[in-house]
C-alpha positions in Angstrom: -82.7 8.5 137.1 -82.2 11.5 138.2 -81.9 13.3 134.9 -85.2 11.3 134.0 -86.9 12.7 136.9 -85.9 16.1 136.0 -87.0 15.3 132.7 -90.2 13.9 133.8 -90.9 16.4 136.4 -90.7 19.1 133.4 -92.7 17.7 130.9 -95.5 16.8 133.7 -95.9 20.5 134.8 -93.3 22.7 133.1 -95.3 26.1 134.6 -94.6 25.0 138.3 -91.7 25.7 140.2 -88.5 24.2 139.2 -85.7 22.8 141.2 -82.7 24.5 141.5 -81.0 21.6 139.8 -83.6 21.7 136.8 -82.5 25.7 136.6 -79.1 24.8 136.8 -79.6 22.0 133.8 -81.6 24.4 131.8 -78.9 27.5 132.3 -76.5 24.4 131.4 -78.1 23.4 128.6 -78.7 27.1 127.0 -75.1 27.6 127.4 -74.2 24.6 125.5 -77.1 25.4 123.0 -75.1 28.6 122.5 -72.0 27.2 122.7 -73.3 24.8 119.7 -74.0 27.4 118.1 -70.8 29.5 117.9 -68.9 26.3 117.8 -71.3 25.6 114.4 -70.5 28.7 112.9 -66.8 28.4 113.8 -66.8 25.0 112.4 -68.6 25.9 109.2 -66.6 28.8 108.6 -62.6 27.8 110.6 -63.0 24.2 109.9 -64.6 22.7 107.4 -62.4 19.2 107.7 -63.5 18.1 110.9 -66.9 16.7 110.3 -67.7 14.7 113.6 -67.2 18.0 115.2 -69.8 19.0 112.9 -71.8 16.2 113.7 -71.4 16.6 117.5 -72.5 20.3 117.4 -75.9 19.2 115.5 -76.2 16.6 118.0 -75.8 18.8 120.8 -78.1 21.4 119.2 -81.0 19.0 118.8 -80.8 17.8 122.2 -81.1 21.3 123.8 -84.3 21.2 121.5 -85.4 17.9 122.7 -84.9 19.3 126.3 -87.2 22.4 125.6 -90.0 20.2 124.1 -90.0 18.1 127.2 -90.0 21.1 129.4 -92.9 22.4 127.1 -94.9 18.9 127.2 -94.3 15.4 128.2 -95.7 14.1 124.7 -94.2 10.4 124.8 -94.8 10.9 120.9 -92.6 14.2 120.8 -90.1 12.4 122.7 -89.9 9.3 120.3 -89.5 11.4 117.2 -86.9 13.2 119.2 -85.0 9.8 119.8 -85.4 8.9 116.2 -84.3 11.9 115.1 -81.2 12.0 117.5 -80.6 8.2 116.3 -80.8 9.5 112.6 -78.8 13.0 113.4 -76.0 10.9 115.8 -75.7 7.1 114.5 -72.5 6.5 116.5 -74.5 7.0 119.5 -75.7 3.7 120.4 -78.9 2.7 122.9 -79.7 -0.4 124.5 -82.6 -2.2 123.4 -83.4 -2.5 127.1 -84.0 0.9 127.2 -85.5 1.9 123.9 -88.8 1.2 124.6 -88.2 3.4 127.9 -88.0 7.3 126.5 -86.4 8.7 129.5 -83.4 6.0 129.7 -82.7 6.2 126.3 -82.2 10.0 126.7 -80.2 9.7 129.7 -78.3 7.1 127.9 -78.2 9.4 125.0 -76.8 12.2 127.4 -74.4 10.1 128.9 -73.0 9.3 125.3 -73.4 12.7 124.4 -71.2 13.7 126.9 -68.4 11.5 125.9 -69.1 12.7 122.6 -68.6 16.0 123.4 -66.0 15.4 125.7 -64.1 14.0 122.7 -65.4 16.6 120.3 -63.6 19.2 123.1 -60.6 17.2 122.5 -60.3 17.2 119.2 -61.5 20.7 118.7 -58.4 21.4 121.1 -56.2 20.0 118.7 -57.9 21.4 115.6 -57.2 24.7 117.3 -53.7 24.0 117.4 -53.7 22.6 114.1 -55.2 25.6 112.9 -53.0 28.3 115.1 -50.3 26.6 113.2 -52.2 26.9 109.9 -52.7 30.5 110.8 -49.2 31.3 112.2 -48.0 29.4 108.2 -50.9 31.5 106.5 -49.3 34.6 108.3 -45.6 34.0 107.3 -47.5 33.4 103.8 -48.9 36.4 103.8 -46.0 38.3 105.0 -43.9 36.9 102.5 -46.8 37.3 99.6 -46.8 41.2 101.1 -43.2 41.4 100.2 -43.6 40.2 97.5 -46.1 42.2 96.3 -44.8 45.1 97.5 -42.0 44.8 95.4 -44.3 44.4 92.8 -46.2 46.9 93.2 -42.8 49.4 93.6 -41.8 48.2 90.1 -45.6 48.8 88.9 -45.3 52.4 90.1 -42.1 53.2 88.9 -43.0 51.2 85.2 -46.5 53.8 85.6 -44.1 56.6 86.7 -41.7 55.9 83.5 -45.0 55.2 81.3 -46.4 58.7 82.8 -43.4 60.5 82.1 -43.2 59.2 78.6 -46.8 60.0 78.0 -46.2 63.4 79.0 -42.9 63.8 76.7 -45.2 62.6 74.1 -48.1 64.7 74.6 -45.4 67.5 74.8 -43.7 66.9 71.6 -47.2 66.4 70.2 -48.2 70.2 71.6 -44.7 71.4 70.3 -45.0 69.5 66.8 -48.4 70.6 66.7 -48.1 74.6 67.8 -44.7 74.1 65.0 -47.3 73.0 62.6 -49.7 75.7 63.3 -46.9 78.7 63.6 -45.2 77.3 60.1 -46.6 78.8 56.8 -45.4 75.3 55.4 -47.4 72.3 54.5 -47.1 69.0 56.2 -47.9 66.0 54.2 -48.0 62.3 54.5 -48.4 60.4 51.2 -49.0 56.6 51.4 -47.2 54.8 48.4 -48.9 51.4 49.1 -52.0 50.7 47.4 -54.7 48.7 49.0 -54.6 44.8 48.0 -58.1 44.2 46.5 -59.5 40.1 47.0 -62.3 38.7 45.5 -62.4 36.1 48.1 -60.0 34.4 50.2 -58.8 31.8 48.1 -57.6 34.1 44.9 -54.4 35.7 45.0 -53.8 39.6 45.9 -54.4 41.6 42.5 -51.5 43.3 43.0 -48.8 41.6 44.9 -46.3 44.6 45.5 -46.5 48.3 45.9 -47.0 50.2 43.2 -47.1 54.1 44.6 -48.1 55.3 41.0 -51.5 54.0 41.5 -51.7 55.7 45.0 -54.2 57.7 45.4 -51.7 60.5 47.3 -49.5 60.2 44.4 -52.7 60.6 42.0 -54.2 63.6 43.8 -50.2 65.0 43.7 -49.6 64.4 40.0 -53.3 66.3 39.1 -52.1 69.4 41.9 -48.4 69.9 39.3 -48.6 72.4 36.6 -48.8 70.8 33.5 -45.4 72.0 32.5 -43.8 70.8 35.4 -45.5 67.6 35.7 -43.0 65.7 33.8 -40.2 66.8 35.3 -41.5 65.8 38.8 -43.1 62.5 37.8 -39.6 61.3 36.7 -37.5 63.0 39.7 -40.2 60.6 41.9 -39.1 57.8 39.7 -35.4 57.9 40.1 -35.8 58.8 43.8 -37.7 55.5 44.1 -35.2 54.0 41.7 -32.8 54.6 43.5 -33.7 53.9 47.0 -33.0 57.4 47.7 -34.6 58.5 51.4 -34.4 62.4 50.8 -36.4 64.0 48.3 -36.3 68.0 47.1 -37.7 70.0 44.1 -39.3 73.3 43.1 -42.2 73.2 41.2 -45.6 74.9 40.3 -48.4 73.6 42.5 -51.8 74.2 42.8 -54.1 75.4 45.6 -57.7 74.7 46.0 -58.6 78.1 44.3 -56.8 76.4 41.4 -53.9 79.0 41.8 -50.6 78.0 41.1 -47.9 78.9 43.6 -44.1 78.2 43.8 -43.2 75.7 46.6 -40.2 74.0 47.6 -41.1 70.3 48.1 -38.9 68.2 51.0 -39.5 65.0 51.6 -38.3 61.6 53.3 -39.2 58.7 51.9 -39.7 55.3 54.2 -39.2 51.8 52.7 -40.0 48.4 53.7 -37.6 45.5 54.0 -37.5 45.0 50.3 -37.1 48.5 49.7 -40.3 49.6 48.3 -41.7 52.7 49.5 -44.3 52.9 51.6 -44.6 56.3 52.9 -43.0 60.0 52.1 -43.4 62.4 54.8 -42.4 66.3 53.8 -43.3 69.8 54.0 -44.4 72.5 51.0 -42.8 75.7 51.4 -44.5 78.4 49.5 -41.8 81.1 48.0 -44.2 82.1 45.5 -43.3 86.0 46.8 -39.6 85.0 47.0 -39.7 83.5 43.6 -41.5 86.6 42.1 -39.2 88.8 43.8 -36.0 86.8 42.0 -37.7 87.3 38.9 -38.8 91.0 39.4 -35.3 91.5 40.3 -33.8 89.8 37.5 -36.2 91.9 35.4 -35.0 94.9 37.4 -31.4 93.9 36.5 -32.2 93.7 33.0 -33.5 97.1 33.3 -31.2 98.6 35.5 -28.8 97.5 32.6 -30.7 98.9 29.9 -31.3 101.7 32.2 -27.1 102.5 32.6 -27.1 102.0 28.9 -29.6 104.5 27.7 -29.3 106.9 30.6 -28.6 110.1 29.6 -26.2 110.6 33.0 -23.1 109.5 32.6 -22.5 106.0 34.7 -18.9 104.8 35.0 -16.4 102.3 37.4 -13.0 102.7 37.9 -10.3 100.9 40.3 -8.3 102.2 42.7 -5.8 103.5 40.3 -8.1 105.6 38.6 -8.5 104.0 35.4 -12.0 103.2 33.7 -13.5 100.0 34.1 -16.6 100.4 32.0 -18.3 103.7 30.9 -21.7 103.6 29.5 -22.9 105.2 26.6 -24.0 108.6 27.4 -20.4 109.1 28.8 -18.8 107.5 25.6 -21.0 110.0 23.7 -20.4 113.1 25.9 -16.2 112.6 26.0 -16.1 111.0 22.4 -14.8 107.8 23.3 -15.6 104.5 23.2 -15.6 101.6 25.6 -12.3 100.2 24.7 -10.4 103.9 24.6 -12.4 104.6 28.0 -10.5 101.4 29.5 -7.5 102.7 28.7 -7.8 106.3 30.3 -7.8 107.2 34.0 -10.0 109.9 35.1 -7.4 112.3 35.8 -6.1 112.4 32.3 -9.5 113.9 31.3 -9.3 116.9 33.9 -8.0 120.1 33.8 -5.0 120.8 35.9 -7.3 123.2 38.5 -9.5 120.1 39.2 -6.7 117.4 39.9 -6.9 117.8 43.5 -10.3 117.1 43.5 -9.5 114.0 41.9 -7.0 113.3 44.2 -9.4 114.0 47.1 -11.7 111.6 45.3 -9.3 108.6 45.2 -8.8 108.6 48.8 -12.1 108.8 50.0 -12.1 104.8 50.7 -9.3 105.4 53.0 -12.4 107.6 55.2 -15.0 106.9 57.1 -17.8 108.1 54.5 -18.8 105.5 51.8 -20.1 108.4 49.4 -18.8 111.5 48.1 -20.4 114.1 45.8 -17.9 116.8 43.3 -18.4 119.2 40.8 -16.0 118.7 38.4 -14.6 120.1 34.8 -13.2 117.6 32.3 -12.2 118.0 28.7 -13.9 115.7 26.0 -12.3 114.3 22.9 -12.9 117.7 21.1 -11.4 119.7 24.1 -14.6 121.3 24.7 -14.6 121.6 28.4 -18.0 120.3 30.3 -19.1 120.8 33.8 -19.8 117.4 35.7 -21.9 117.1 38.9 -20.3 113.4 40.3 -21.3 111.5 43.0 -19.2 108.6 43.9 -19.7 105.4 46.2 -17.1 102.8 47.1 -17.2 99.2 45.7 -16.4 96.8 48.4 -15.8 93.0 48.1 -15.5 91.2 51.4 -15.2 94.3 53.7 -12.4 95.4 51.4 -12.6 98.7 48.8 -11.9 97.3 45.0 -13.3 99.9 42.9 -15.4 103.3 42.5 -18.6 103.5 41.1 -19.9 107.1 40.1 -22.5 108.3 38.4 -22.2 112.4 36.8 -24.6 114.5 35.1 -23.6 117.2 32.5 -24.7 120.0 34.3 -23.0 123.3 31.8 -26.0 124.2 30.7 -27.5 124.6 33.9 -24.6 126.3 35.3 -24.8 128.4 32.7 -28.5 128.7 33.4 -27.5 129.5 37.4 -25.1 131.9 36.4 -28.1 133.5 34.3 -30.4 133.2 37.2 -27.8 134.2 39.5 -27.2 137.6 37.2 -31.2 138.0 36.7 -31.2 137.8 40.7 -29.1 140.3 40.8 -29.4 143.1 37.8 -32.4 144.9 36.4 -34.1 142.5 33.5 -34.8 145.8 31.3 -31.5 147.7 31.4 -29.2 145.5 32.9 -28.5 147.1 35.9 -27.4 146.4 39.0 -30.9 145.6 41.1 -32.0 146.8 44.6 -30.8 142.9 46.2 -27.3 144.0 44.6 -27.3 147.4 45.1 -27.5 146.7 49.1 -25.2 144.0 49.0 -22.6 147.0 48.0 -23.7 149.4 50.1 -23.3 146.8 52.9 -20.0 146.5 52.0 -19.1 150.2 51.8 -20.4 150.9 55.1 -18.4 147.8 56.4 -15.0 149.3 55.0 -16.3 152.4 56.3 -16.4 150.8 59.7 -13.2 149.3 59.1 -11.2 152.5 58.1 -12.9 155.7 59.0 -10.9 157.6 55.9 -13.0 155.4 53.4 -15.5 157.8 52.1 -19.0 157.1 49.7 -22.0 158.8 48.6 -25.2 157.4 47.1 -27.1 159.7 44.4 -31.1 159.0 44.6 -32.4 159.9 40.9 -35.8 160.1 39.9 -36.7 160.8 36.3 -39.0 163.9 36.3 -42.7 163.7 35.1 -42.0 160.3 33.7 -45.4 159.0 34.6 -46.4 161.5 31.1 -44.3 160.2 29.4 -45.3 156.8 29.9 -49.0 157.6 29.7 -49.1 159.4 26.6 -46.4 157.9 24.5 -46.8 154.4 26.0 -44.5 151.8 27.8 -42.7 150.6 24.9 -41.5 154.2 24.7 -41.0 154.3 28.4 -39.2 151.2 28.3 -36.8 152.5 26.0 -36.1 156.1 27.7 -35.5 154.2 30.5 -32.9 151.9 28.8 -31.3 155.4 27.2 -31.2 157.1 30.6 -29.0 153.8 32.2 -26.7 153.9 29.6 -26.2 157.7 30.3 -25.7 157.4 33.8 -22.9 154.9 33.0 -21.2 157.1 30.9 -21.0 159.8 33.7 -19.7 157.5 36.4 -15.7 155.6 36.8 -15.8 151.9 36.6 -15.3 151.7 40.5 -18.7 153.2 40.8 -22.0 151.4 40.4 -25.2 152.4 38.8 -28.5 150.4 39.7 -31.8 150.5 39.0 -34.2 150.3 42.1 -37.5 150.2 40.0 -39.8 152.2 38.0 -37.9 155.4 36.9 -35.8 155.4 39.9 -32.2 155.0 39.8 -29.1 154.5 42.6 -25.9 155.8 41.9 -23.2 154.4 44.8 -19.8 156.5 44.3 -17.0 154.4 46.0 -13.6 156.2 47.5 -14.7 159.7 46.7 -13.1 162.6 48.3 -15.9 163.8 49.9 -19.6 165.3 49.2 -18.1 167.8 46.7 -17.4 164.7 44.0 -20.6 163.3 44.5 -21.9 167.3 43.9 -20.0 167.3 40.8 -21.3 163.6 39.5 -24.9 165.1 40.1 -24.0 168.1 38.1 -22.3 165.8 35.1 -25.7 163.2 35.3 -28.2 166.9 34.9 -26.1 168.1 32.1 -26.2 165.0 30.4 -29.6 164.0 30.8 -31.0 167.6 29.5 -29.8 166.6 25.9 -32.8 165.1 23.9 -33.2 160.9 23.6 -33.9 160.0 19.8 -36.6 157.5 20.4 -38.3 156.4 17.2 -37.4 158.8 15.7 -38.9 161.2 18.0 -37.0 163.7 20.2 -37.9 163.2 24.0 -36.7 165.7 26.5 -36.3 164.4 30.2 -35.2 166.0 33.5 -34.2 164.1 36.8 -34.0 165.0 40.5 -31.4 163.8 42.5 -30.7 163.1 46.3 -27.5 163.1 47.5 -26.2 161.5 50.7 -22.8 160.5 52.0 -20.9 158.5 54.1 -20.3 161.5 56.8 -23.6 160.3 58.5 -22.1 157.3 59.9 -24.7 155.0 58.4 -25.0 151.1 60.0 -27.7 149.6 57.7 -27.7 150.0 53.8 -31.5 151.0 54.0 -30.9 153.7 55.7 -28.6 155.1 52.7 -31.5 155.0 50.7 -33.9 156.6 52.7 -32.1 159.5 53.1 -31.1 159.7 49.8 -34.8 159.3 48.9 -35.8 162.2 50.9 -33.0 164.4 49.4 -34.6 163.7 46.1 -38.2 164.6 47.1 -37.0 167.5 48.7 -35.3 168.2 45.1 -38.5 167.6 43.3 -40.4 169.8 45.8 -37.8 172.9 45.0 -38.8 172.6 41.4 -37.4 169.4 39.8 -34.2 168.9 37.3 -31.9 170.1 40.2 -30.2 167.9 43.3 -30.5 168.2 47.1 -27.9 167.0 49.4 -29.4 165.3 52.6 -28.9 167.4 56.0 -30.7 166.4 59.2 -33.9 169.0 59.1 -35.1 166.8 56.1 -35.0 163.8 58.4 -36.9 165.6 60.8 -39.4 166.8 58.3 -39.6 163.9 57.2 -40.1 161.9 60.7 -43.2 165.0 61.1 -44.4 163.8 58.1 -44.9 160.3 59.0 -46.0 161.5 62.5 -48.5 163.5 60.9 -49.9 160.7 58.6 -49.8 158.7 62.0 -52.1 160.8 63.8 -54.2 162.0 60.7 -55.5 158.0 60.7 -56.6 158.4 64.2 -58.3 161.8 63.7 -61.4 160.7 61.9 -62.5 157.9 64.6 -61.4 160.5 67.8 -63.7 163.5 66.0 -60.8 165.5 65.8 -61.9 167.3 62.4 -64.1 170.4 62.4 -65.7 172.6 59.7 -64.9 176.1 59.5 -67.5 178.0 57.2 -66.7 181.0 55.0 -69.2 182.8 53.5 -70.0 183.7 49.9 -71.8 187.4 48.9 -73.3 189.0 46.2 -71.5 192.0 45.2 -74.5 193.9 44.2 -76.1 194.2 47.4 -73.7 192.0 50.2 -76.4 189.6 50.7 -74.9 185.7 51.7 -75.9 183.1 49.1 -73.6 180.6 50.1 -71.2 179.0 52.3 -68.1 177.2 51.8 -67.1 174.4 53.9 -63.5 174.3 55.0 -62.0 171.3 57.2 -59.7 171.9 60.0 -58.1 169.6 62.2 -58.2 169.9 66.2 -54.6 168.2 67.2 -55.1 167.3 70.8 -51.7 168.5 71.3 -50.6 170.7 68.5 -54.3 172.7 68.3 -55.7 173.8 65.0 -53.7 172.5 62.1 -54.5 174.2 58.8 -55.4 171.9 55.6 -52.2 172.9 53.8 -50.5 170.9 56.5 -52.4 167.7 56.2 -54.5 167.8 53.2 -51.5 166.5 51.4 -50.6 164.1 53.5 -54.1 162.5 53.4 -54.3 162.7 49.2 -50.8 160.5 49.3 -52.4 157.9 51.7 -55.9 157.8 50.4 -57.2 159.2 53.7 -58.5 161.8 52.1 -61.6 159.7 50.5 -62.9 158.8 53.8 -62.1 162.4 55.3 -64.3 163.9 52.1 -66.9 161.8 53.1 -67.1 163.0 56.4 -66.7 166.4 55.1 -70.0 166.3 53.0 -72.1 164.6 55.7 -71.2 167.3 58.0 -71.9 170.2 55.6 -75.1 168.7 54.6 -76.2 168.3 58.1 -75.3 171.5 59.0 -76.9 173.0 56.1 -80.0 171.1 56.7 -80.0 172.7 60.8 -79.8 176.7 59.1 -82.4 175.9 56.7 -84.9 174.7 59.4 -86.1 178.1 60.4 -87.7 178.4 56.6 -85.9 182.1 56.2 -82.6 180.2 54.5 -84.2 177.8 52.2 -82.1 179.2 49.4 -79.1 179.0 51.0 -75.8 177.1 49.3 -73.3 174.5 50.8 -70.1 174.6 48.7 -67.8 171.7 49.4 -64.2 170.6 48.0 -63.7 167.4 45.9 -60.5 166.2 45.8 -58.8 164.4 43.1 -58.8 161.0 44.9 -62.4 161.5 45.4 -63.0 162.0 41.7 -61.0 158.9 40.9 -63.6 156.6 42.6 -66.4 155.3 40.9 -68.9 155.5 43.9 -68.6 159.2 44.7 -72.3 159.6 42.9 -73.9 157.3 45.1 -72.2 158.5 48.4 -73.3 161.9 47.6 -77.1 160.8 46.8 -77.3 158.6 49.9 -75.9 161.5 51.8 -78.3 164.0 50.1 -81.0 161.4 51.0 -79.8 160.8 55.0 -79.5 164.6 55.4 -82.9 165.3 53.6 -80.9 168.3 51.6 -82.0 169.1 48.1 -79.6 168.6 45.6 -80.0 172.1 44.6 -78.6 173.6 47.2 -75.3 171.6 47.3 -72.5 172.8 45.5 -69.4 170.6 44.3 -65.9 172.8 43.5 -63.4 170.7 41.4 -60.0 172.3 40.3 -59.0 172.0 36.7 -56.2 169.8 37.1 -58.4 167.2 38.9 -60.9 167.2 35.9 -58.1 167.1 33.2 -55.8 164.1 34.8 -59.1 162.0 35.1 -61.1 163.3 32.0 -62.8 160.1 31.3 -63.7 159.2 34.9 -64.5 162.7 35.4 -67.0 163.2 32.7 -68.9 160.4 33.0 -69.0 161.3 37.5 -70.0 165.0 36.1 -72.7 163.9 34.5 -74.0 161.8 36.9 -73.6 164.4 39.7 -75.7 166.6 37.3 -78.4 164.0 37.0 -78.8 164.3 40.7 -79.6 167.9 40.8 -76.2 169.6 42.2 -74.3 172.6 41.5 -70.8 171.9 39.8 -68.0 174.8 39.6 -64.7 174.7 38.7 -62.3 175.9 41.2 -58.8 177.9 40.9 -60.0 178.9 37.3 -57.1 179.9 35.2 -54.6 178.4 37.2 -54.7 174.9 35.1 -54.8 173.9 31.9 -54.7 176.5 29.0 -57.1 174.6 27.0 -60.9 175.6 27.6 -62.1 173.0 25.7 -63.3 170.9 28.6 -65.9 174.2 29.7 -68.0 172.6 26.5 -67.3 169.0 27.2 -68.7 168.8 31.2 -71.9 169.9 32.8 -70.2 173.0 34.6 -72.1 175.8 36.6 -70.0 178.0 37.7 -66.2 179.4 37.2 -64.2 180.9 40.5 -61.9 182.8 39.8 -58.2 182.5 41.3 -57.1 184.3 44.3 -53.9 185.2 42.7 -55.7 187.2 39.7 -57.8 189.4 42.3 -54.7 190.0 44.6 -52.8 191.5 41.7 -55.9 193.7 40.2 -54.9 196.9 41.7 -50.9 196.6 40.2 -51.2 194.6 36.8 -53.8 195.5 34.7 -53.5 192.7 32.5 -54.9 190.9 35.3 -58.2 192.8 34.9 -58.0 192.3 31.4 -57.9 188.5 32.3 -60.5 188.9 34.6 -62.4 190.7 32.0 -61.9 187.9 29.4 -63.3 185.5 32.2 -66.1 186.9 33.0 -67.4 187.4 29.1 -66.8 184.0 28.3 -68.7 182.6 31.8 -71.5 185.0 30.0 -71.6 183.3 26.7 -71.6 180.1 28.5 -74.0 180.8 30.7 -72.2 180.3 33.8 -71.5 182.1 36.8 -68.9 183.7 38.0 -67.0 184.1 41.9 -64.3 185.8 42.9 -62.2 184.5 45.6 -59.6 186.5 47.4 -61.4 189.8 47.9 -59.3 191.6 50.4 -59.7 195.4 50.1 -62.4 197.6 49.1 -60.4 198.6 46.2 -60.3 194.7 45.0 -64.3 194.8 45.6 -64.8 198.1 43.9 -62.9 196.5 40.7 -64.8 193.6 40.8 -68.3 195.6 41.4 -67.0 197.6 37.8 -66.5 194.6 35.9 -70.0 193.5 36.5 -68.7 190.2 38.4 -71.7 189.2 40.7 -70.2 187.5 43.7 -67.3 187.4 45.5 -65.8 185.8 48.6 -62.6 186.7 50.8 -61.3 188.0 54.3 -62.8 191.3 53.2 -66.2 190.0 54.4 -64.9 187.1 56.6 -62.7 184.4 57.2 -63.6 181.0 58.3 -65.2 180.2 61.2 -66.9 177.7 63.0 -70.6 177.2 62.6 -71.9 179.1 65.7 -70.2 182.2 64.3 -71.0 181.2 60.9 -74.5 181.3 62.2 -74.3 184.7 63.6 -73.0 186.0 60.3 -76.0 184.2 58.4 -78.8 186.4 60.7 -77.2 189.6 60.0 -78.1 189.0 56.2 -76.1 191.7 54.4 -72.6 192.6 54.9 -73.5 196.4 53.3 -75.6 198.5 52.5 -73.6 200.9 53.8 -70.7 198.6 53.5 -69.5 197.5 57.3 -65.8 197.5 58.1 -63.9 194.4 56.7 -63.3 191.5 58.8 -59.8 190.2 58.0 -58.2 187.5 59.6 -55.1 186.3 57.8 -54.3 183.7 60.3 -56.0 180.9 58.3 -56.0 180.0 54.8 -58.4 179.3 52.5 
């Protein structure tokens, strides 16, 4: 009743203040409501096997809802509806019929029953929880057992996975190695499928091919098409035999076509796989291209054939011998050279055909296999079947088998002709080709040996004679080189007759000979030989029916000078020979130290002379040429002087010959021409001396140059001097020695308009025909005729003849060397118009010459002569 009152009160006015009991009931119901929800959820998920618990929970849930609705409103209909619903939800709850009309009672009854049900449900729940806990414990034991089982399974799986990964890794490594090996190798790796595909028309028809037939395999068809036609039948037959015999391994060499249809030699190695019926299914293999090796083998084979042909047809002797020296083979060249056959050679030893003096060489050659070297070279003589001696150049090498010597193989060349040629070349290298005498090289060797003997034995004496044929160039140029060569041969034969067998005659070259006298008693022996040579060469030589006379100049030196080098001996002998030439030729001179000093002085002078021009050490002095009629100066002759920085003024006679020999006279002469023209132009500048001439001497070296006319023309243009004021003096000998060149040059100079004078007339060639041939304007009488006029009447007649000849040819005459009034008077009496000499003036420098020039005349009343003999002309 209390519960119903409470419910009734709540349904009448749910908003009013509620009693504490009601609030407690509310909270209790709410708690029951929450617990019901939680129990329901737990029952759904954890206790599906207890439907009563689910039903109880549902009833409690609906009761809670009903109580809430009662509190909200007291609608009877609602309560009836709840009752009906509750009855449907909990059919086990019974409601008394007496209470069915009263909802409140019905609810109270229902609550009472609900409590009982809840209590039962709680007990059932406790029982269920115990059962559930037991189930949980059993489940945990099952899970643990299952977990352990799974752990073991997982461990086994992990081991299996690791093994599989390791296997896969090894497989990948093997595949990689296989791939790299396949990439690295030059072989072609292949796999041929030998089974053909079975063709079916439908599922009920038997296969067209019931067994493998490798010949219908596309791979074998492709292979057969690529094999060279000449090898195809052989290879396919071999395949038939292999498959028929069930052989697993296959290898063949044949020609195979590449993709460019080029056939290559290959070595095919295969492995054949059979099925359970021993039918071939697959063939795996590799093809190696050995074309290069095949071609090399063929080339080697061809080379061996050529080698055999070369051996048999070679010009050299090729042979083999055993370790006892017996011939085991001999080619055709050897058979021809030795005059024996192959069979005869096998019965001979190498020592049997070698002369006695070469037996030691053979013994050494046969013992070579005991030494470290495997190749040796020899030069030996052998005797052929005809007794002829042959010189062979032999090269041997040891033939070994398994590291042990079994024989000797050799090649020999017949060098008999070469040896003769070498001897001839050696002779030619040491001897003169024309005369057969020892040449300079052999002479130096012999002199070197003589000097060495002198050093070993101070009592040993030797001497050297240096000979040069006098005027040989004239003979050579006039009679020809053929006559000159025969004359040299005759001189060589004469010299050999004048000496002993221990002495040596050699030809240095040209017309120079040297006689080496060995083991002489002293210098007097050398002098006796020199005299004998002079006497012998004084006899005429008969050459081509003509008698030719010649002489020689000889220079002598001996071992007394203690020479160290052979060149020193030749140097001093040559110096003495030149002294002999300067002494008049056809004589001998013995070398002394003074000659060496003079030669050294000449060399020093030559060295200084080369620098004098660039150092401006040369000067010109001028000597007047005077009209003998009135003493008027008409001309100056320019004369060269050398003002040496150490030795002072040097006369031309000391350095001009050296300048001539060295060729320095050409640049020096060009300087003289320019300097003289420059000075002449200076004197002509005042206009009073426009007619003054300048005379310049030309050397033979200058005349020999074809450009002389051009040099003079350029100098005249440069200095602005008229050609008519230049006089060029040329000696007779210079004209006649170069007559052809001189004729052309003199005509070119004459075309320029210069004067041409023959200097030193009367001392040269006796022929006067050149006076008609060459355009000469003036003759200069040599001073030697003027100096002897007072004592020799013939000289006066010669001068008179020269004056008469010049007048007939329209030439002027100048007499040089006038030094006395008597000479001047005589020349004036002979009607000589011009003169030059110390009587008038010596050669002076340009300043003094200008003073003389300004005096105009040397005499109307003749002044005192100006004489200074210190300088030559």
